[in-house]
Biopython code that builds the backbone (N, CA, C, O; Angstrom):
import numpy as np
from Bio.PDB.StructureBuilder import StructureBuilder

atoms = [
    (1, "MET", "N", (79.236, 81.829, 81.016)),
    (1, "MET", "CA", (80.156, 82.929, 81.223)),
    (1, "MET", "C", (81.548, 82.628, 80.670)),
    (1, "MET", "O", (82.214, 83.535, 80.171)),
    (2, "LEU", "N", (82.002, 81.381, 80.746)),
    (2, "LEU", "CA", (83.321, 81.046, 80.212)),
    (2, "LEU", "C", (83.373, 81.231, 78.701)),
    (2, "LEU", "O", (84.349, 81.765, 78.174)),
    (3, "LYS", "N", (82.326, 80.793, 78.000)),
    (3, "LYS", "CA", (82.314, 80.909, 76.547)),
    (3, "LYS", "C", (82.211, 82.349, 76.081)),
    (3, "LYS", "O", (82.652, 82.665, 74.976)),
    (4, "SER", "N", (81.648, 83.222, 76.883)),
    (4, "SER", "CA", (81.506, 84.627, 76.492)),
    (4, "SER", "C", (82.759, 85.436, 76.833)),
    (4, "SER", "O", (82.802, 86.640, 76.579)),
    (5, "ASN", "N", (83.776, 84.787, 77.404)),
    (5, "ASN", "CA", (85.053, 85.427, 77.778)),
    (5, "ASN", "C", (84.926, 86.449, 78.906)),
    (5, "ASN", "O", (85.818, 87.277, 79.092)),
    (6, "VAL", "N", (83.832, 86.399, 79.658)),
    (6, "VAL", "CA", (83.702, 87.267, 80.830)),
    (6, "VAL", "C", (84.593, 86.747, 81.947)),
    (6, "VAL", "O", (85.297, 87.525, 82.590)),
    (7, "ILE", "N", (84.571, 85.453, 82.182)),
    (7, "ILE", "CA", (85.453, 84.831, 83.171)),
    (7, "ILE", "C", (86.692, 84.347, 82.427)),
    (7, "ILE", "O", (86.592, 83.522, 81.519)),
    (8, "GLU", "N", (87.847, 84.855, 82.807)),
    (8, "GLU", "CA", (89.086, 84.519, 82.112)),
    (8, "GLU", "C", (89.877, 83.421, 82.799)),
    (8, "GLU", "O", (90.804, 82.869, 82.206)),
    (9, "GLY", "N", (89.533, 83.094, 84.031)),
    (9, "GLY", "CA", (90.270, 82.052, 84.719)),
    (9, "GLY", "C", (89.862, 81.968, 86.169)),
    (9, "GLY", "O", (89.003, 82.717, 86.636)),
    (10, "PHE", "N", (90.487, 81.046, 86.877)),
    (10, "PHE", "CA", (90.223, 80.831, 88.286)),
    (10, "PHE", "C", (91.547, 80.906, 89.028)),
    (10, "PHE", "O", (92.590, 80.545, 88.483)),
    (11, "HIS", "N", (91.507, 81.374, 90.267)),
    (11, "HIS", "CA", (92.728, 81.588, 91.022)),
    (11, "HIS", "C", (92.627, 80.952, 92.403)),
    (11, "HIS", "O", (91.540, 80.810, 92.964)),
    (12, "THR", "N", (93.753, 80.585, 92.920)),
    (12, "THR", "CA", (93.830, 80.044, 94.267)),
    (12, "THR", "C", (94.264, 81.151, 95.211)),
    (12, "THR", "O", (95.207, 81.884, 94.913)),
    (13, "ARG", "N", (93.596, 81.281, 96.331)),
    (13, "ARG", "CA", (93.990, 82.249, 97.351)),
    (13, "ARG", "C", (94.886, 81.539, 98.350)),
    (13, "ARG", "O", (94.466, 80.571, 98.985)),
    (14, "ILE", "N", (96.112, 82.010, 98.492)),
    (14, "ILE", "CA", (97.090, 81.393, 99.388)),
    (14, "ILE", "C", (97.112, 82.153, 100.716)),
    (14, "ILE", "O", (97.100, 83.384, 100.733)),
    (15, "ASN", "N", (97.144, 81.421, 101.811)),
    (15, "ASN", "CA", (97.313, 82.032, 103.128)),
    (15, "ASN", "C", (98.809, 82.308, 103.305)),
    (15, "ASN", "O", (99.556, 81.438, 103.751)),
    (16, "ARG", "N", (99.237, 83.514, 102.955)),
    (16, "ARG", "CA", (100.662, 83.849, 102.989)),
    (16, "ARG", "C", (101.229, 83.817, 104.407)),
    (16, "ARG", "O", (102.409, 83.523, 104.597)),
    (17, "LYS", "N", (100.399, 84.117, 105.395)),
    (17, "LYS", "CA", (100.883, 84.070, 106.779)),
    (17, "LYS", "C", (101.244, 82.641, 107.183)),
    (17, "LYS", "O", (102.153, 82.431, 107.985)),
    (18, "ALA", "N", (100.531, 81.662, 106.627)),
    (18, "ALA", "CA", (100.870, 80.261, 106.907)),
    (18, "ALA", "C", (102.239, 79.910, 106.331)),
    (18, "ALA", "O", (102.882, 78.965, 106.788)),
    (19, "LEU", "N", (102.686, 80.669, 105.330)),
    (19, "LEU", "CA", (104.015, 80.477, 104.744)),
    (19, "LEU", "C", (105.064, 81.365, 105.404)),
    (19, "LEU", "O", (106.227, 81.363, 105.001)),
    (20, "GLY", "N", (104.655, 82.121, 106.410)),
    (20, "GLY", "CA", (105.587, 83.006, 107.103)),
    (20, "GLY", "C", (105.790, 84.344, 106.420)),
    (20, "GLY", "O", (106.685, 85.100, 106.797)),
    (21, "LEU", "N", (104.971, 84.650, 105.419)),
    (21, "LEU", "CA", (105.086, 85.931, 104.713)),
    (21, "LEU", "C", (104.174, 86.948, 105.396)),
    (21, "LEU", "O", (103.067, 87.221, 104.931)),
    (22, "ASN", "N", (104.656, 87.499, 106.503)),
    (22, "ASN", "CA", (103.840, 88.347, 107.365)),
    (22, "ASN", "C", (103.878, 89.823, 107.008)),
    (22, "ASN", "O", (103.073, 90.601, 107.521)),
    (23, "LEU", "N", (104.788, 90.219, 106.146)),
    (23, "LEU", "CA", (104.975, 91.632, 105.829)),
    (23, "LEU", "C", (104.566, 91.893, 104.382)),
    (23, "LEU", "O", (104.965, 91.167, 103.471)),
    (24, "GLN", "N", (103.764, 92.941, 104.184)),
    (24, "GLN", "CA", (103.389, 93.378, 102.842)),
    (24, "GLN", "C", (103.935, 94.777, 102.623)),
    (24, "GLN", "O", (104.001, 95.581, 103.552)),
    (25, "ALA", "N", (104.325, 95.060, 101.393)),
    (25, "ALA", "CA", (104.832, 96.392, 101.084)),
    (25, "ALA", "C", (104.530, 96.740, 99.637)),
    (25, "ALA", "O", (104.341, 95.864, 98.792)),
    (26, "THR", "N", (104.490, 98.032, 99.373)),
    (26, "THR", "CA", (104.514, 98.517, 98.001)),
    (26, "THR", "C", (105.822, 99.273, 97.826)),
    (26, "THR", "O", (106.301, 99.933, 98.748)),
    (27, "VAL", "N", (106.390, 99.169, 96.641)),
    (27, "VAL", "CA", (107.591, 99.917, 96.311)),
    (27, "VAL", "C", (107.267, 100.726, 95.066)),
    (27, "VAL", "O", (106.968, 100.166, 94.012)),
    (28, "SER", "N", (107.328, 102.047, 95.192)),
    (28, "SER", "CA", (107.125, 102.938, 94.065)),
    (28, "SER", "C", (108.481, 103.190, 93.428)),
    (28, "SER", "O", (109.468, 103.429, 94.125)),
    (29, "ILE", "N", (108.527, 103.135, 92.104)),
    (29, "ILE", "CA", (109.805, 103.150, 91.391)),
    (29, "ILE", "C", (109.797, 104.228, 90.318)),
    (29, "ILE", "O", (108.898, 104.289, 89.480)),
    (30, "ARG", "N", (110.819, 105.076, 90.362)),
    (30, "ARG", "CA", (111.019, 106.066, 89.305)),
    (30, "ARG", "C", (112.224, 105.627, 88.485)),
    (30, "ARG", "O", (113.246, 105.215, 89.033)),
    (31, "LEU", "N", (112.094, 105.719, 87.177)),
    (31, "LEU", "CA", (113.166, 105.308, 86.280)),
    (31, "LEU", "C", (113.937, 106.521, 85.769)),
    (31, "LEU", "O", (113.403, 107.628, 85.704)),
    (32, "SER", "N", (115.194, 106.300, 85.410)),
    (32, "SER", "CA", (116.027, 107.382, 84.871)),
    (32, "SER", "C", (115.714, 107.638, 83.405)),
    (32, "SER", "O", (115.981, 108.728, 82.899)),
    (33, "VAL", "N", (115.152, 106.652, 82.717)),
    (33, "VAL", "CA", (114.742, 106.780, 81.319)),
    (33, "VAL", "C", (113.253, 106.471, 81.266)),
    (33, "VAL", "O", (112.797, 105.496, 81.863)),
    (34, "GLN", "N", (112.489, 107.306, 80.546)),
    (34, "GLN", "CA", (111.039, 107.173, 80.576)),
    (34, "GLN", "C", (110.433, 106.677, 79.268)),
    (34, "GLN", "O", (109.228, 106.819, 79.061)),
    (35, "SER", "N", (111.226, 106.108, 78.398)),
    (35, "SER", "CA", (110.676, 105.625, 77.131)),
    (35, "SER", "C", (109.774, 104.417, 77.383)),
    (35, "SER", "O", (109.963, 103.700, 78.365)),
    (36, "PRO", "N", (108.804, 104.189, 76.513)),
    (36, "PRO", "CA", (107.949, 103.008, 76.669)),
    (36, "PRO", "C", (108.748, 101.702, 76.736)),
    (36, "PRO", "O", (108.401, 100.801, 77.499)),
    (37, "GLU", "N", (109.812, 101.602, 75.942)),
    (37, "GLU", "CA", (110.635, 100.382, 75.962)),
    (37, "GLU", "C", (111.333, 100.202, 77.304)),
    (37, "GLU", "O", (111.380, 99.096, 77.842)),
    (38, "ALA", "N", (111.878, 101.300, 77.844)),
    (38, "ALA", "CA", (112.571, 101.224, 79.131)),
    (38, "ALA", "C", (111.614, 100.806, 80.237)),
    (38, "ALA", "O", (111.953, 99.977, 81.081)),
    (39, "ILE", "N", (110.431, 101.379, 80.228)),
    (39, "ILE", "CA", (109.440, 101.038, 81.255)),
    (39, "ILE", "C", (109.016, 99.580, 81.112)),
    (39, "ILE", "O", (108.933, 98.862, 82.108)),
    (40, "GLN", "N", (108.748, 99.138, 79.893)),
    (40, "GLN", "CA", (108.332, 97.750, 79.668)),
    (40, "GLN", "C", (109.424, 96.764, 80.062)),
    (40, "GLN", "O", (109.138, 95.751, 80.700)),
    (41, "ASN", "N", (110.660, 97.043, 79.694)),
    (41, "ASN", "CA", (111.772, 96.144, 80.042)),
    (41, "ASN", "C", (111.978, 96.077, 81.547)),
    (41, "ASN", "O", (112.243, 95.004, 82.091)),
    (42, "THR", "N", (111.859, 97.211, 82.222)),
    (42, "THR", "CA", (112.012, 97.220, 83.679)),
    (42, "THR", "C", (110.860, 96.476, 84.334)),
    (42, "THR", "O", (111.064, 95.748, 85.305)),
    (43, "LEU", "N", (109.657, 96.651, 83.814)),
    (43, "LEU", "CA", (108.493, 95.922, 84.324)),
    (43, "LEU", "C", (108.742, 94.415, 84.215)),
    (43, "LEU", "O", (108.445, 93.672, 85.150)),
    (44, "LEU", "N", (109.276, 93.968, 83.101)),
    (44, "LEU", "CA", (109.578, 92.535, 82.932)),
    (44, "LEU", "C", (110.652, 92.078, 83.911)),
    (44, "LEU", "O", (110.581, 90.962, 84.424)),
    (45, "ASP", "N", (111.653, 92.928, 84.180)),
    (45, "ASP", "CA", (112.679, 92.592, 85.179)),
    (45, "ASP", "C", (112.059, 92.442, 86.570)),
    (45, "ASP", "O", (112.432, 91.544, 87.325)),
    (46, "MET", "N", (111.113, 93.321, 86.907)),
    (46, "MET", "CA", (110.445, 93.256, 88.213)),
    (46, "MET", "C", (109.684, 91.943, 88.369)),
    (46, "MET", "O", (109.644, 91.364, 89.454)),
    (47, "MET", "N", (109.082, 91.480, 87.278)),
    (47, "MET", "CA", (108.267, 90.265, 87.329)),
    (47, "MET", "C", (109.110, 89.014, 87.571)),
    (47, "MET", "O", (108.560, 87.950, 87.854)),
    (48, "LYS", "N", (110.418, 89.123, 87.467)),
    (48, "LYS", "CA", (111.306, 87.983, 87.726)),
    (48, "LYS", "C", (111.661, 87.855, 89.207)),
    (48, "LYS", "O", (112.243, 86.848, 89.609)),
    (49, "ILE", "N", (111.325, 88.848, 90.021)),
    (49, "ILE", "CA", (111.666, 88.836, 91.447)),
    (49, "ILE", "C", (110.575, 88.049, 92.180)),
    (49, "ILE", "O", (109.421, 88.477, 92.194)),
    (50, "PRO", "N", (110.917, 86.908, 92.787)),
    (50, "PRO", "CA", (109.907, 86.000, 93.337)),
    (50, "PRO", "C", (108.963, 86.594, 94.385)),
    (50, "PRO", "O", (107.792, 86.214, 94.409)),
    (51, "TYR", "N", (109.404, 87.490, 95.238)),
    (51, "TYR", "CA", (108.556, 87.999, 96.314)),
    (51, "TYR", "C", (107.569, 89.060, 95.835)),
    (51, "TYR", "O", (106.676, 89.456, 96.585)),
    (52, "ILE", "N", (107.719, 89.519, 94.608)),
    (52, "ILE", "CA", (106.800, 90.511, 94.044)),
    (52, "ILE", "C", (105.595, 89.783, 93.467)),
    (52, "ILE", "O", (105.739, 88.857, 92.668)),
    (53, "THR", "N", (104.396, 90.213, 93.883)),
    (53, "THR", "CA", (103.180, 89.544, 93.421)),
    (53, "THR", "C", (102.456, 90.316, 92.332)),
    (53, "THR", "O", (101.659, 89.732, 91.597)),
    (54, "SER", "N", (102.714, 91.622, 92.208)),
    (54, "SER", "CA", (102.121, 92.372, 91.111)),
    (54, "SER", "C", (102.979, 93.594, 90.800)),
    (54, "SER", "O", (103.654, 94.148, 91.667)),
    (55, "VAL", "N", (102.928, 93.993, 89.535)),
    (55, "VAL", "CA", (103.643, 95.167, 89.056)),
    (55, "VAL", "C", (102.639, 96.017, 88.293)),
    (55, "VAL", "O", (101.947, 95.521, 87.404)),
    (56, "MET", "N", (102.560, 97.290, 88.638)),
    (56, "MET", "CA", (101.611, 98.186, 87.999)),
    (56, "MET", "C", (102.348, 99.351, 87.341)),
    (56, "MET", "O", (103.192, 99.985, 87.974)),
    (57, "LYS", "N", (102.038, 99.634, 86.091)),
    (57, "LYS", "CA", (102.571, 100.801, 85.401)),
    (57, "LYS", "C", (101.639, 101.957, 85.725)),
    (57, "LYS", "O", (100.422, 101.831, 85.592)),
    (58, "THR", "N", (102.209, 103.092, 86.153)),
    (58, "THR", "CA", (101.392, 104.189, 86.653)),
    (58, "THR", "C", (101.747, 105.513, 85.987)),
    (58, "THR", "O", (102.726, 105.621, 85.249)),
    (59, "THR", "N", (100.927, 106.508, 86.269)),
    (59, "THR", "CA", (101.228, 107.882, 85.889)),
    (59, "THR", "C", (101.653, 108.623, 87.144)),
    (59, "THR", "O", (101.486, 108.116, 88.253)),
    (60, "GLY", "N", (102.193, 109.802, 86.977)),
    (60, "GLY", "CA", (102.582, 110.600, 88.132)),
    (60, "GLY", "C", (104.078, 110.563, 88.357)),
    (60, "GLY", "O", (104.847, 110.359, 87.418)),
    (61, "SER", "N", (104.497, 110.762, 89.604)),
    (61, "SER", "CA", (105.913, 110.860, 89.952)),
    (61, "SER", "C", (106.678, 109.553, 89.790)),
    (61, "SER", "O", (107.891, 109.567, 89.583)),
    (62, "PHE", "N", (105.981, 108.427, 89.881)),
    (62, "PHE", "CA", (106.611, 107.120, 89.769)),
    (62, "PHE", "C", (106.087, 106.406, 88.530)),
    (62, "PHE", "O", (104.936, 106.590, 88.134)),
    (63, "HIS", "N", (106.934, 105.597, 87.931)),
    (63, "HIS", "CA", (106.561, 104.882, 86.716)),
    (63, "HIS", "C", (105.958, 103.511, 86.992)),
    (63, "HIS", "O", (105.090, 103.045, 86.255)),
    (64, "LEU", "N", (106.424, 102.872, 88.058)),
    (64, "LEU", "CA", (105.958, 101.534, 88.410)),
    (64, "LEU", "C", (105.710, 101.460, 89.917)),
    (64, "LEU", "O", (106.366, 102.142, 90.703)),
    (65, "ILE", "N", (104.766, 100.631, 90.295)),
    (65, "ILE", "CA", (104.546, 100.314, 91.709)),
    (65, "ILE", "C", (104.439, 98.800, 91.801)),
    (65, "ILE", "O", (103.696, 98.174, 91.045)),
    (66, "VAL", "N", (105.184, 98.215, 92.731)),
    (66, "VAL", "CA", (105.107, 96.770, 92.935)),
    (66, "VAL", "C", (104.501, 96.475, 94.298)),
    (66, "VAL", "O", (104.623, 97.259, 95.239)),
    (67, "HIS", "N", (103.855, 95.341, 94.376)),
    (67, "HIS", "CA", (103.301, 94.824, 95.628)),
    (67, "HIS", "C", (104.089, 93.572, 95.947)),
    (67, "HIS", "O", (104.253, 92.699, 95.093)),
    (68, "ALA", "N", (104.580, 93.480, 97.175)),
    (68, "ALA", "CA", (105.436, 92.350, 97.539)),
    (68, "ALA", "C", (105.113, 91.853, 98.942)),
    (68, "ALA", "O", (104.553, 92.575, 99.767)),
    (69, "TYR", "N", (105.480, 90.603, 99.186)),
    (69, "TYR", "CA", (105.369, 89.979, 100.498)),
    (69, "TYR", "C", (106.748, 89.528, 100.933)),
    (69, "TYR", "O", (107.590, 89.188, 100.102)),
    (70, "ALA", "N", (106.979, 89.526, 102.243)),
    (70, "ALA", "CA", (108.246, 89.046, 102.787)),
    (70, "ALA", "C", (108.016, 88.555, 104.213)),
    (70, "ALA", "O", (106.984, 88.833, 104.824)),
    (71, "GLN", "N", (109.005, 87.814, 104.732)),
    (71, "GLN", "CA", (108.897, 87.306, 106.097)),
    (71, "GLN", "C", (109.012, 88.444, 107.110)),
    (71, "GLN", "O", (108.256, 88.499, 108.080)),
    (72, "ASP", "N", (109.961, 89.347, 106.879)),
    (72, "ASP", "CA", (110.230, 90.440, 107.810)),
    (72, "ASP", "C", (110.974, 91.536, 107.065)),
    (72, "ASP", "O", (111.172, 91.436, 105.854)),
    (73, "SER", "N", (111.385, 92.576, 107.770)),
    (73, "SER", "CA", (112.041, 93.708, 107.106)),
    (73, "SER", "C", (113.389, 93.328, 106.491)),
    (73, "SER", "O", (113.745, 93.848, 105.434)),
    (74, "ASP", "N", (114.138, 92.438, 107.129)),
    (74, "ASP", "CA", (115.403, 91.990, 106.549)),
    (74, "ASP", "C", (115.167, 91.253, 105.229)),
    (74, "ASP", "O", (115.890, 91.464, 104.255)),
    (75, "SER", "N", (114.161, 90.395, 105.205)),
    (75, "SER", "CA", (113.814, 89.664, 103.994)),
    (75, "SER", "C", (113.327, 90.614, 102.902)),
    (75, "SER", "O", (113.656, 90.434, 101.730)),
    (76, "LEU", "N", (112.551, 91.616, 103.278)),
    (76, "LEU", "CA", (112.084, 92.613, 102.314)),
    (76, "LEU", "C", (113.274, 93.327, 101.671)),
    (76, "LEU", "O", (113.318, 93.509, 100.454)),
    (77, "GLN", "N", (114.222, 93.722, 102.493)),
    (77, "GLN", "CA", (115.413, 94.408, 101.987)),
    (77, "GLN", "C", (116.189, 93.507, 101.029)),
    (77, "GLN", "O", (116.536, 93.912, 99.920)),
    (78, "GLU", "N", (116.454, 92.276, 101.476)),
    (78, "GLU", "CA", (117.294, 91.351, 100.710)),
    (78, "GLU", "C", (116.624, 90.820, 99.445)),
    (78, "GLU", "O", (117.273, 90.677, 98.409)),
    (79, "ASN", "N", (115.329, 90.529, 99.531)),
    (79, "ASN", "CA", (114.650, 89.837, 98.441)),
    (79, "ASN", "C", (113.821, 90.731, 97.521)),
    (79, "ASN", "O", (113.398, 90.300, 96.448)),
    (80, "VAL", "N", (113.589, 91.978, 97.939)),
    (80, "VAL", "CA", (112.768, 92.877, 97.116)),
    (80, "VAL", "C", (113.502, 94.186, 96.822)),
    (80, "VAL", "O", (113.753, 94.508, 95.661)),
    (81, "ILE", "N", (113.842, 94.931, 97.851)),
    (81, "ILE", "CA", (114.412, 96.265, 97.649)),
    (81, "ILE", "C", (115.783, 96.205, 96.977)),
    (81, "ILE", "O", (116.032, 96.943, 96.024)),
    (82, "ASP", "N", (116.669, 95.344, 97.454)),
    (82, "ASP", "CA", (118.002, 95.236, 96.833)),
    (82, "ASP", "C", (117.924, 94.798, 95.368)),
    (82, "ASP", "O", (118.574, 95.411, 94.521)),
    (83, "PRO", "N", (117.144, 93.750, 95.039)),
    (83, "PRO", "CA", (117.045, 93.378, 93.625)),
    (83, "PRO", "C", (116.456, 94.486, 92.745)),
    (83, "PRO", "O", (116.901, 94.687, 91.615)),
    (84, "ILE", "N", (115.459, 95.201, 93.264)),
    (84, "ILE", "CA", (114.894, 96.314, 92.501)),
    (84, "ILE", "C", (115.953, 97.381, 92.275)),
    (84, "ILE", "O", (116.102, 97.888, 91.163)),
    (85, "SER", "N", (116.686, 97.721, 93.325)),
    (85, "SER", "CA", (117.703, 98.774, 93.231)),
    (85, "SER", "C", (118.842, 98.415, 92.289)),
    (85, "SER", "O", (119.531, 99.301, 91.783)),
    (86, "SER", "N", (119.046, 97.125, 92.051)),
    (86, "SER", "CA", (120.136, 96.702, 91.170)),
    (86, "SER", "C", (119.750, 96.744, 89.687)),
    (86, "SER", "O", (120.610, 96.563, 88.825)),
    (87, "ILE", "N", (118.486, 96.976, 89.386)),
    (87, "ILE", "CA", (118.052, 97.077, 87.987)),
    (87, "ILE", "C", (118.567, 98.411, 87.440)),
    (87, "ILE", "O", (118.321, 99.456, 88.042)),
    (88, "PRO", "N", (119.275, 98.390, 86.312)),
    (88, "PRO", "CA", (120.020, 99.554, 85.840)),
    (88, "PRO", "C", (119.230, 100.867, 85.725)),
    (88, "PRO", "O", (119.772, 101.914, 86.078)),
    (89, "LEU", "N", (118.008, 100.863, 85.261)),
    (89, "LEU", "CA", (117.287, 102.114, 85.031)),
    (89, "LEU", "C", (116.535, 102.633, 86.250)),
    (89, "LEU", "O", (115.903, 103.688, 86.181)),
    (90, "VAL", "N", (116.595, 101.907, 87.364)),
    (90, "VAL", "CA", (115.900, 102.362, 88.574)),
    (90, "VAL", "C", (116.668, 103.540, 89.162)),
    (90, "VAL", "O", (117.841, 103.429, 89.518)),
    (91, "ASP", "N", (115.973, 104.671, 89.254)),
    (91, "ASP", "CA", (116.575, 105.909, 89.731)),
    (91, "ASP", "C", (116.244, 106.172, 91.201)),
    (91, "ASP", "O", (117.095, 106.639, 91.959)),
    (92, "LEU", "N", (115.008, 105.872, 91.599)),
    (92, "LEU", "CA", (114.545, 106.176, 92.953)),
    (92, "LEU", "C", (113.467, 105.185, 93.339)),
    (92, "LEU", "O", (112.627, 104.816, 92.518)),
    (93, "THR", "N", (113.493, 104.752, 94.604)),
    (93, "THR", "CA", (112.422, 103.902, 95.120)),
    (93, "THR", "C", (111.879, 104.507, 96.409)),
    (93, "THR", "O", (112.587, 105.194, 97.146)),
    (94, "GLU", "N", (110.617, 104.233, 96.653)),
    (94, "GLU", "CA", (109.985, 104.635, 97.916)),
    (94, "GLU", "C", (109.147, 103.455, 98.390)),
    (94, "GLU", "O", (108.204, 103.040, 97.716)),
    (95, "THR", "N", (109.498, 102.921, 99.553)),
    (95, "THR", "CA", (108.843, 101.726, 100.081)),
    (95, "THR", "C", (107.842, 102.106, 101.158)),
    (95, "THR", "O", (108.135, 102.919, 102.035)),
    (96, "SER", "N", (106.659, 101.512, 101.085)),
    (96, "SER", "CA", (105.626, 101.706, 102.104)),
    (96, "SER", "C", (105.207, 100.346, 102.627)),
    (96, "SER", "O", (104.870, 99.457, 101.845)),
    (97, "LEU", "N", (105.225, 100.173, 103.939)),
    (97, "LEU", "CA", (104.719, 98.941, 104.550)),
    (97, "LEU", "C", (103.206, 99.023, 104.611)),
    (97, "LEU", "O", (102.652, 100.064, 104.963)),
    (98, "LEU", "N", (102.538, 97.938, 104.273)),
    (98, "LEU", "CA", (101.080, 97.900, 104.323)),
    (98, "LEU", "C", (100.634, 97.376, 105.681)),
    (98, "LEU", "O", (101.085, 96.323, 106.133)),
    (99, "LEU", "N", (99.760, 98.110, 106.312)),
    (99, "LEU", "CA", (99.247, 97.688, 107.615)),
    (99, "LEU", "C", (98.084, 96.721, 107.463)),
    (99, "LEU", "O", (97.879, 95.850, 108.309)),
    (100, "SER", "N", (97.329, 96.873, 106.392)),
    (100, "SER", "CA", (96.273, 95.908, 106.065)),
    (100, "SER", "C", (96.010, 95.996, 104.570)),
    (100, "SER", "O", (96.348, 96.984, 103.918)),
    (101, "HIS", "N", (95.399, 94.939, 104.041)),
    (101, "HIS", "CA", (95.118, 94.865, 102.619)),
    (101, "HIS", "C", (93.773, 94.179, 102.460)),
    (101, "HIS", "O", (93.614, 93.015, 102.827)),
    (102, "HIS", "N", (92.813, 94.895, 101.916)),
    (102, "HIS", "CA", (91.475, 94.359, 101.699)),
    (102, "HIS", "C", (91.185, 94.430, 100.214)),
    (102, "HIS", "O", (91.389, 95.468, 99.586)),
    (103, "ARG", "N", (90.713, 93.341, 99.654)),
    (103, "ARG", "CA", (90.420, 93.328, 98.232)),
    (103, "ARG", "C", (89.246, 92.426, 97.936)),
    (103, "ARG", "O", (88.820, 91.639, 98.782)),
    (104, "ARG", "N", (88.734, 92.543, 96.744)),
    (104, "ARG", "CA", (87.610, 91.708, 96.317)),
    (104, "ARG", "C", (88.137, 90.419, 95.702)),
    (104, "ARG", "O", (89.230, 90.380, 95.136)),
    (105, "SER", "N", (87.349, 89.384, 95.824)),
    (105, "SER", "CA", (87.712, 88.127, 95.176)),
    (105, "SER", "C", (87.471, 88.214, 93.673)),
    (105, "SER", "O", (88.064, 87.460, 92.901)),
    (106, "SER", "N", (86.605, 89.131, 93.259)),
    (106, "SER", "CA", (86.341, 89.381, 91.846)),
    (106, "SER", "C", (85.691, 90.763, 91.753)),
    (106, "SER", "O", (85.440, 91.404, 92.773)),
    (107, "LEU", "N", (85.427, 91.206, 90.557)),
    (107, "LEU", "CA", (84.831, 92.522, 90.358)),
    (107, "LEU", "C", (83.530, 92.678, 91.141)),
    (107, "LEU", "O", (83.232, 93.763, 91.641)),
    (108, "PHE", "N", (82.766, 91.613, 91.247)),
    (108, "PHE", "CA", (81.477, 91.674, 91.928)),
    (108, "PHE", "C", (81.470, 90.951, 93.263)),
    (108, "PHE", "O", (80.427, 90.860, 93.910)),
    (109, "GLY", "N", (82.607, 90.438, 93.682)),
    (109, "GLY", "CA", (82.682, 89.646, 94.913)),
    (109, "GLY", "C", (82.769, 90.492, 96.166)),
    (109, "GLY", "O", (82.780, 91.722, 96.107)),
    (110, "ASP", "N", (82.831, 89.821, 97.286)),
    (110, "ASP", "CA", (82.949, 90.470, 98.581)),
    (110, "ASP", "C", (84.424, 90.799, 98.859)),
    (110, "ASP", "O", (85.327, 90.161, 98.318)),
    (111, "PHE", "N", (84.645, 91.796, 99.704)),
    (111, "PHE", "CA", (86.004, 92.118, 100.131)),
    (111, "PHE", "C", (86.466, 91.074, 101.131)),
    (111, "PHE", "O", (85.664, 90.529, 101.889)),
    (112, "TYR", "N", (87.760, 90.801, 101.129)),
    (112, "TYR", "CA", (88.354, 89.958, 102.150)),
    (112, "TYR", "C", (89.706, 90.551, 102.524)),
    (112, "TYR", "O", (90.326, 91.266, 101.736)),
    (113, "ALA", "N", (90.149, 90.245, 103.727)),
    (113, "ALA", "CA", (91.428, 90.759, 104.221)),
    (113, "ALA", "C", (92.515, 89.740, 103.958)),
    (113, "ALA", "O", (92.313, 88.539, 104.137)),
    (114, "GLU", "N", (93.666, 90.224, 103.534)),
    (114, "GLU", "CA", (94.817, 89.339, 103.356)),
    (114, "GLU", "C", (95.690, 89.440, 104.575)),
    (114, "GLU", "O", (96.725, 88.778, 104.650)),
]
sb = StructureBuilder()
sb.init_structure("model")
sb.init_model(0)
sb.init_chain("A")
sb.init_seg("    ")
for serial, (resi, resn, name, xyz) in enumerate(atoms, 1):
    if name == "N":
        sb.init_residue(resn, " ", resi, " ")
    sb.init_atom(name, np.array(xyz, "f"), 0.0, 1.0, " ", f" {name:<3s}", serial, name[0])
structure = sb.get_structure()
């Protein structure tokens, strides 16, 4: 499977709660400029924020959605929302706290809870 490029790599699953990262959130982001360059540059800026674990480019009312972890709501504000809001082209954000997160370990794997 490795030689056929089906498996691209291996990943470590971290117990974020053991690190005190008990809060998960998504932040939906609308930009003031919608050019491909503006979206790509903002996406790269988001990837520099340590508490953000993924950035997704989307269609619809928002251009980007990020997934982030934090210790608590104060940490989320200070380490995720404030840095996002300081990026020049960010026009609007909408934050949602995640109550649970279930995902697969791979395309064909079993679901597990984070």
